[in-house]
A tleap script that builds the chain and sets N, CA, C and O, in Angstrom:
source leaprc.protein.ff14SB
mol = sequence {
  NMET ALA ARG SER PRO GLY LEU ARG LYS SER
  LEU ALA GLU LYS PHE ASP ASP GLU LEU LYS
  PHE PHE LYS GLY TRP ILE ASP LYS PRO LYS
  THR VAL GLY SER ILE VAL PRO THR SER SER
  ILE THR ALA ARG LYS MET ALA SER ILE VAL
  ASN PRO ARG SER GLY LEU PRO VAL LEU GLU
  VAL GLY PRO CGLY
}
set mol.1.N position { 15.577 -9.629 24.705 }
set mol.1.CA position { 15.786 -9.947 23.301 }
set mol.1.C position { 16.016 -8.652 22.529 }
set mol.1.O position { 15.191 -7.740 22.583 }
set mol.2.N position { 17.114 -8.569 21.824 }
set mol.2.CA position { 17.464 -7.363 21.066 }
set mol.2.C position { 16.733 -7.365 19.729 }
set mol.2.O position { 16.594 -8.401 19.078 }
set mol.3.N position { 16.279 -6.209 19.344 }
set mol.3.CA position { 15.610 -6.060 18.044 }
set mol.3.C position { 16.632 -5.623 17.016 }
set mol.3.O position { 17.529 -4.830 17.303 }
set mol.4.N position { 16.481 -6.151 15.821 }
set mol.4.CA position { 17.418 -5.773 14.766 }
set mol.4.C position { 17.053 -4.398 14.218 }
set mol.4.O position { 15.873 -4.053 14.143 }
set mol.5.N position { 18.061 -3.608 13.834 }
set mol.5.CA position { 17.770 -2.281 13.255 }
set mol.5.C position { 16.934 -2.377 11.980 }
set mol.5.O position { 16.118 -1.499 11.701 }
set mol.6.N position { 17.140 -3.442 11.211 }
set mol.6.CA position { 16.377 -3.617 9.972 }
set mol.6.C position { 14.895 -3.819 10.230 }
set mol.6.O position { 14.050 -3.284 9.513 }
set mol.7.N position { 14.586 -4.602 11.265 }
set mol.7.CA position { 13.187 -4.833 11.614 }
set mol.7.C position { 12.540 -3.542 12.090 }
set mol.7.O position { 11.415 -3.224 11.705 }
set mol.8.N position { 13.246 -2.810 12.916 }
set mol.8.CA position { 12.714 -1.541 13.426 }
set mol.8.C position { 12.438 -0.587 12.268 }
set mol.8.O position { 11.412 0.093 12.247 }
set mol.9.N position { 13.370 -0.539 11.293 }
set mol.9.CA position { 13.198 0.362 10.150 }
set mol.9.C position { 12.008 -0.072 9.296 }
set mol.9.O position { 11.212 0.765 8.870 }
set mol.10.N position { 11.885 -1.370 9.045 }
set mol.10.CA position { 10.782 -1.828 8.195 }
set mol.10.C position { 9.432 -1.611 8.884 }
set mol.10.O position { 8.449 -1.281 8.221 }
set mol.11.N position { 9.374 -1.791 10.205 }
set mol.11.CA position { 8.129 -1.518 10.926 }
set mol.11.C position { 7.799 -0.031 10.892 }
set mol.11.O position { 6.639 0.350 10.736 }
set mol.12.N position { 8.820 0.805 11.039 }
set mol.12.CA position { 8.609 2.254 10.993 }
set mol.12.C position { 8.118 2.679 9.609 }
set mol.12.O position { 7.233 3.528 9.501 }
set mol.13.N position { 8.686 2.096 8.549 }
set mol.13.CA position { 8.259 2.427 7.185 }
set mol.13.C position { 6.817 1.984 6.948 }
set mol.13.O position { 6.035 2.713 6.338 }
set mol.14.N position { 6.465 0.795 7.427 }
set mol.14.CA position { 5.087 0.303 7.261 }
set mol.14.C position { 4.114 1.217 8.004 }
set mol.14.O position { 3.062 1.570 7.470 }
set mol.15.N position { 4.460 1.597 9.224 }
set mol.15.CA position { 3.602 2.491 9.993 }
set mol.15.C position { 3.460 3.829 9.274 }
set mol.15.O position { 2.365 4.388 9.208 }
set mol.16.N position { 4.565 4.341 8.735 }
set mol.16.CA position { 4.542 5.616 8.020 }
set mol.16.C position { 3.632 5.530 6.794 }
set mol.16.O position { 2.852 6.446 6.531 }
set mol.17.N position { 3.732 4.432 6.049 }
set mol.17.CA position { 2.879 4.242 4.869 }
set mol.17.C position { 1.404 4.193 5.254 }
set mol.17.O position { 0.567 4.807 4.592 }
set mol.18.N position { 1.088 3.469 6.316 }
set mol.18.CA position { -0.312 3.362 6.734 }
set mol.18.C position { -0.831 4.685 7.274 }
set mol.18.O position { -2.001 5.019 7.089 }
set mol.19.N position { 0.035 5.436 7.939 }
set mol.19.CA position { -0.357 6.749 8.446 }
set mol.19.C position { -0.651 7.707 7.287 }
set mol.19.O position { -1.616 8.469 7.341 }
set mol.20.N position { 0.180 7.670 6.239 }
set mol.20.CA position { -0.059 8.505 5.053 }
set mol.20.C position { -1.408 8.151 4.419 }
set mol.20.O position { -2.170 9.031 4.019 }
set mol.21.N position { -1.683 6.862 4.337 }
set mol.21.CA position { -2.943 6.408 3.760 }
set mol.21.C position { -4.111 6.942 4.572 }
set mol.21.O position { -5.067 7.482 4.014 }
set mol.22.N position { -4.034 6.793 5.892 }
set mol.22.CA position { -5.103 7.251 6.778 }
set mol.22.C position { -5.286 8.762 6.683 }
set mol.22.O position { -6.414 9.254 6.684 }
set mol.23.N position { -4.176 9.500 6.601 }
set mol.23.CA position { -4.262 10.962 6.458 }
set mol.23.C position { -4.948 11.334 5.144 }
set mol.23.O position { -5.700 12.307 5.087 }
set mol.24.N position { -4.690 10.562 4.096 }
set mol.24.CA position { -5.368 10.797 2.822 }
set mol.24.C position { -6.875 10.640 2.960 }
set mol.24.O position { -7.646 11.389 2.360 }
set mol.25.N position { -7.287 9.658 3.755 }
set mol.25.CA position { -8.709 9.443 4.001 }
set mol.25.C position { -9.288 10.583 4.836 }
set mol.25.O position { -10.401 11.041 4.575 }
set mol.26.N position { -8.540 11.042 5.839 }
set mol.26.CA position { -9.004 12.153 6.683 }
set mol.26.C position { -9.159 13.425 5.842 }
set mol.26.O position { -10.157 14.136 5.958 }
set mol.27.N position { -8.159 13.704 4.993 }
set mol.27.CA position { -8.179 14.925 4.180 }
set mol.27.C position { -9.291 14.913 3.130 }
set mol.27.O position { -9.953 15.928 2.912 }
set mol.28.N position { -9.496 13.767 2.482 }
set mol.28.CA position { -10.483 13.673 1.399 }
set mol.28.C position { -11.262 12.364 1.515 }
set mol.28.O position { -11.062 11.453 0.713 }
set mol.29.N position { -12.147 12.264 2.505 }
set mol.29.CA position { -12.847 10.992 2.736 }
set mol.29.C position { -13.717 10.535 1.565 }
set mol.29.O position { -13.963 9.338 1.417 }
set mol.30.N position { -14.178 11.451 0.743 }
set mol.30.CA position { -15.024 11.058 -0.392 }
set mol.30.C position { -14.223 10.513 -1.564 }
set mol.30.O position { -14.796 9.943 -2.493 }
set mol.31.N position { -12.896 10.681 -1.531 }
set mol.31.CA position { -12.079 10.195 -2.643 }
set mol.31.C position { -11.312 8.926 -2.300 }
set mol.31.O position { -10.726 8.305 -3.188 }
set mol.32.N position { -11.304 8.529 -1.037 }
set mol.32.CA position { -10.610 7.307 -0.617 }
set mol.32.C position { -11.670 6.318 -0.153 }
set mol.32.O position { -12.425 6.603 0.777 }
set mol.33.N position { -11.726 5.164 -0.794 }
set mol.33.CA position { -12.775 4.201 -0.492 }
set mol.33.C position { -12.467 3.246 0.637 }
set mol.33.O position { -13.201 2.279 0.840 }
set mol.34.N position { -11.410 3.488 1.369 }
set mol.34.CA position { -11.024 2.601 2.455 }
set mol.34.C position { -10.266 3.405 3.500 }
set mol.34.O position { -9.737 4.476 3.201 }
set mol.35.N position { -10.212 2.890 4.729 }
set mol.35.CA position { -9.411 3.593 5.737 }
set mol.35.C position { -8.111 2.859 6.032 }
set mol.35.O position { -7.290 3.335 6.816 }
set mol.36.N position { -7.921 1.697 5.404 }
set mol.36.CA position { -6.659 0.962 5.530 }
set mol.36.C position { -6.213 0.544 4.136 }
set mol.36.O position { -7.051 0.290 3.270 }
set mol.37.N position { -4.911 0.470 3.908 }
set mol.37.CA position { -4.428 0.058 2.589 }
set mol.37.C position { -4.723 -1.419 2.300 }
set mol.37.O position { -4.962 -2.206 3.217 }
set mol.38.N position { -4.702 -1.771 1.046 }
set mol.38.CA position { -4.883 -3.154 0.634 }
set mol.38.C position { -3.734 -3.994 1.166 }
set mol.38.O position { -2.582 -3.562 1.134 }
set mol.39.N position { -4.034 -5.182 1.649 }
set mol.39.CA position { -2.981 -6.060 2.168 }
set mol.39.C position { -2.080 -6.520 1.027 }
set mol.39.O position { -2.478 -6.507 -0.137 }
set mol.40.N position { -0.870 -6.922 1.375 }
set mol.40.CA position { 0.067 -7.392 0.347 }
set mol.40.C position { -0.451 -8.668 -0.311 }
set mol.40.O position { -0.181 -8.902 -1.489 }
set mol.41.N position { -1.180 -9.487 0.420 }
set mol.41.CA position { -1.742 -10.718 -0.149 }
set mol.41.C position { -2.785 -10.376 -1.209 }
set mol.41.O position { -2.785 -10.958 -2.294 }
set mol.42.N position { -3.664 -9.441 -0.898 }
set mol.42.CA position { -4.687 -9.017 -1.859 }
set mol.42.C position { -4.049 -8.342 -3.066 }
set mol.42.O position { -4.457 -8.580 -4.203 }
set mol.43.N position { -3.055 -7.508 -2.821 }
set mol.43.CA position { -2.368 -6.819 -3.919 }
set mol.43.C position { -1.709 -7.823 -4.860 }
set mol.43.O position { -1.782 -7.665 -6.079 }
set mol.44.N position { -1.066 -8.855 -4.309 }
set mol.44.CA position { -0.437 -9.885 -5.150 }
set mol.44.C position { -1.487 -10.634 -5.969 }
set mol.44.O position { -1.271 -10.935 -7.143 }
set mol.45.N position { -2.623 -10.930 -5.341 }
set mol.45.CA position { -3.693 -11.646 -6.047 }
set mol.45.C position { -4.227 -10.805 -7.206 }
set mol.45.O position { -4.439 -11.320 -8.303 }
set mol.46.N position { -4.442 -9.519 -6.963 }
set mol.46.CA position { -4.935 -8.635 -8.028 }
set mol.46.C position { -3.901 -8.506 -9.143 }
set mol.46.O position { -4.259 -8.507 -10.320 }
set mol.47.N position { -2.628 -8.396 -8.784 }
set mol.47.CA position { -1.575 -8.228 -9.787 }
set mol.47.C position { -1.307 -9.515 -10.560 }
set mol.47.O position { -0.725 -9.474 -11.644 }
set mol.48.N position { -1.721 -10.649 -10.018 }
set mol.48.CA position { -1.430 -11.927 -10.674 }
set mol.48.C position { -2.130 -12.071 -12.021 }
set mol.48.O position { -1.719 -12.893 -12.840 }
set mol.49.N position { -3.176 -11.290 -12.263 }
set mol.49.CA position { -3.876 -11.401 -13.552 }
set mol.49.C position { -3.249 -10.527 -14.637 }
set mol.49.O position { -3.639 -10.608 -15.802 }
set mol.50.N position { -2.283 -9.698 -14.263 }
set mol.50.CA position { -1.621 -8.824 -15.237 }
set mol.50.C position { -0.589 -9.635 -16.013 }
set mol.50.O position { 0.233 -10.339 -15.426 }
set mol.51.N position { -0.641 -9.530 -17.323 }
set mol.51.CA position { 0.348 -10.187 -18.172 }
set mol.51.C position { 1.419 -9.162 -18.513 }
set mol.51.O position { 1.187 -8.286 -19.347 }
set mol.52.N position { 2.599 -9.253 -17.881 }
set mol.52.CA position { 3.632 -8.248 -18.126 }
set mol.52.C position { 4.145 -8.239 -19.568 }
set mol.52.O position { 4.717 -7.244 -20.014 }
set mol.53.N position { 3.945 -9.333 -20.295 }
set mol.53.CA position { 4.411 -9.397 -21.689 }
set mol.53.C position { 3.422 -8.780 -22.671 }
set mol.53.O position { 3.704 -8.697 -23.866 }
set mol.54.N position { 2.267 -8.348 -22.174 }
set mol.54.CA position { 1.254 -7.787 -23.072 }
set mol.54.C position { 1.659 -6.420 -23.614 }
set mol.54.O position { 1.200 -6.006 -24.679 }
set mol.55.N position { 2.522 -5.722 -22.876 }
set mol.55.CA position { 2.924 -4.391 -23.302 }
set mol.55.C position { 1.907 -3.314 -22.962 }
set mol.55.O position { 2.121 -2.139 -23.263 }
set mol.56.N position { 0.811 -3.704 -22.343 }
set mol.56.CA position { -0.219 -2.734 -21.973 }
set mol.56.C position { 0.161 -2.017 -20.680 }
set mol.56.O position { 0.812 -2.600 -19.813 }
set mol.57.N position { -0.240 -0.766 -20.553 }
set mol.57.CA position { 0.067 -0.042 -19.313 }
set mol.57.C position { -0.822 -0.528 -18.163 }
set mol.57.O position { -1.906 -1.069 -18.380 }
set mol.58.N position { -0.342 -0.323 -16.958 }
set mol.58.CA position { -1.108 -0.646 -15.752 }
set mol.58.C position { -1.279 0.646 -14.979 }
set mol.58.O position { -0.309 1.363 -14.731 }
set mol.59.N position { -2.503 0.941 -14.600 }
set mol.59.CA position { -2.793 2.159 -13.854 }
set mol.59.C position { -3.083 1.807 -12.404 }
set mol.59.O position { -3.996 1.033 -12.115 }
set mol.60.N position { -2.312 2.371 -11.503 }
set mol.60.CA position { -2.569 2.212 -10.071 }
set mol.60.C position { -3.210 3.500 -9.589 }
set mol.60.O position { -2.651 4.582 -9.765 }
set mol.61.N position { -4.376 3.385 -8.986 }
set mol.61.CA position { -5.096 4.556 -8.513 }
set mol.61.C position { -5.185 4.480 -6.991 }
set mol.61.O position { -5.651 3.483 -6.438 }
set mol.62.N position { -4.744 5.522 -6.331 }
set mol.62.CA position { -4.821 5.538 -4.877 }
set mol.62.C position { -4.055 6.702 -4.303 }
set mol.62.O position { -3.366 7.420 -5.027 }
set mol.63.N position { -4.174 6.893 -2.996 }
set mol.63.CA position { -3.528 8.041 -2.374 }
set mol.63.C position { -2.038 7.877 -2.146 }
set mol.63.O position { -1.355 8.853 -1.835 }
set mol.64.N position { -1.520 6.678 -2.292 }
set mol.64.CA position { -0.114 6.501 -1.916 }
set mol.64.C position { 0.750 5.899 -2.899 }
set mol.64.O position { 1.942 5.721 -2.648 }
savepdb mol mol.pdb
quit
C-alpha cells in the first residue's frame, strides 16, 4: 500500500511539533506543566467558550 506524500508530510509535521514541545520541557521543566501537548479535542473544547465577537484579546501561553 503506497502512502500519500501529504500524509507523510502531516505526520512529520506533527512529530516535529511534539518533539519541539518535549524539548521545551527538557530545557525548562519547571516552566512547562506537561510533557505532551494538549490534544486537538481538548484545545477545541477550551476554545469553544471564547466569543470571537467580544473583541477581547486571547492569550495563548505555552512553549510552542
